[in-house]
C-alpha positions in Angstrom: 0.0 0.0 0.0 2.8 2.4 0.8 4.2 1.9 -2.7 1.0 3.2 -4.1 0.9 6.1 -1.6 4.4 7.1 -2.5 3.6 7.1 -6.2 0.9 9.8 -5.7 2.1 11.7 -2.6 5.4 13.5 -2.3 7.8 12.5 0.5 7.6 15.9 2.2 3.8 15.6 2.4 4.1 12.1 3.9 6.6 13.4 6.5 4.3 16.4 7.3 1.4 14.0 7.9 3.6 11.9 10.3 4.5 15.1 12.2 0.8 16.2 12.4 -0.2 12.8 13.7 2.1 13.2 16.7 1.7 16.9 17.2 -1.0 16.8 19.9 1.4 14.7 22.1 4.3 16.9 21.3 2.6 20.2 21.9 0.1 19.4 24.6 -3.4 20.9 24.7 -2.5 24.5 25.4 0.2 24.9 22.7 -1.7 22.8 20.2 -4.4 25.5 19.9 -1.8 28.1 19.0 0.6 26.3 16.7 0.3 23.9 13.8 2.9 22.1 11.6 2.5 23.8 8.2 5.2 22.3 5.9 8.2 20.1 5.7 11.1 20.8 3.3 14.2 18.8 3.4 15.0 18.3 7.1 13.1 21.5 8.1 9.7 21.6 9.7 7.9 24.9 9.5 5.3 25.5 12.3 2.8 28.3 12.0 2.0 30.2 15.1 -1.0 32.4 15.3 0.4 35.5 17.0 3.7 37.2 17.8 3.4 36.6 21.6 3.2 32.8 21.0 6.0 33.0 18.4 8.2 34.6 21.0 7.3 32.0 23.7 7.9 29.1 21.3 11.3 30.4 20.3 12.5 29.3 23.7 10.8 25.9 23.3 11.9 25.2 19.8 14.7 22.7 20.5 12.6 20.8 23.0 9.8 20.5 20.6 12.2 19.3 17.9 13.6 16.7 20.2 10.1 15.4 21.0 9.2 15.3 17.4 12.4 13.4 16.5 11.5 10.9 19.2 7.9 10.4 18.3 8.2 10.7 14.5 11.7 9.5 13.6 10.7 8.6 10.0 10.1 12.3 9.4 13.9 12.9 9.7 13.7 16.4 11.1 16.8 18.4 11.9 15.4 22.0 12.1 12.2 23.5 13.4 11.4 27.0 12.2 8.6 29.1 13.6 6.5 31.5 11.4 3.5 33.7 11.9 0.7 32.1 9.9 -2.7 30.5 9.8 -3.3 27.9 12.5 -6.0 25.4 11.7 -8.5 25.2 14.6 -8.1 22.0 16.6 -11.7 20.9 15.8 -10.8 20.8 12.1 -7.5 18.9 12.4 -8.9 15.4 12.1 -7.9 13.5 9.0 -10.5 13.6 6.2 -12.9 10.6 6.3 -12.0 7.9 3.8 -13.7 8.3 0.5 -16.4 5.6 0.6 -16.9 3.9 -2.7 -20.4 3.6 -4.1 -22.2 0.5 -2.8 -22.0 -2.5 -5.1 -25.1 -3.2 -7.1 -27.0 -6.3 -6.0 -25.8 -9.4 -7.6 -27.7 -10.6 -10.7 -28.0 -14.3 -9.8 -30.8 -16.6 -11.0 -33.1 -17.9 -8.2 -31.7 -21.4 -9.0 -27.9 -22.1 -8.8 -26.2 -23.1 -12.0 -24.4 -26.4 -12.6 -21.0 -25.0 -11.7 -22.3 -23.7 -8.4 -23.9 -27.0 -7.6 -20.7 -28.9 -8.3 -18.7 -26.4 -6.1 -21.2 -26.9 -3.2 -21.0 -30.7 -3.7 -17.2 -30.5 -3.3 -17.5 -28.9 0.1 -16.8 -31.7 2.7 -17.9 -29.9 5.9 -21.7 -30.3 6.1 -22.2 -27.2 8.2 -20.2 -25.1 5.8 -22.0 -26.6 2.9 -25.4 -25.6 4.4 -24.2 -22.1 5.1 -22.9 -21.6 1.6 -26.1 -23.1 0.0 -28.2 -20.8 2.2 -26.1 -17.8 1.2 -26.5 -18.7 -2.5 -30.2 -19.0 -2.1 -30.4 -15.5 -0.4 -28.3 -14.0 -3.2 -30.7 -15.3 -5.8 -33.7 -13.6 -4.3 -35.0 -10.4 -5.8 
């Protein structure tokens, strides 16, 4: 699956998602509301802070935050943490988007009576209980 993800998503974006996943544990509830990882480029993480007062405060915490991120998200391979004034996504909106749900499959188009190949396959099942379950499922799938 990761091979497919890497074909469509850049490495810096994957690393940013790894950082965002651990950010609540790194920042804690108070800081989490005022700062948000915005980008990863090379070994640098850019964290947006919503005002200059928090920017000043976080300047003193920068190395500690970086050490915690390195411990909790080692695959992100971060070496530098930069703070910038910028948009901070509200905590309530930070959840990952819900998976795109595929459209439900159409009902199967099976005849009410199983065909010869299905009967042979059912006859080949040795376990009588399993055979009964499979036969019952096939009958249900053939109903309109």
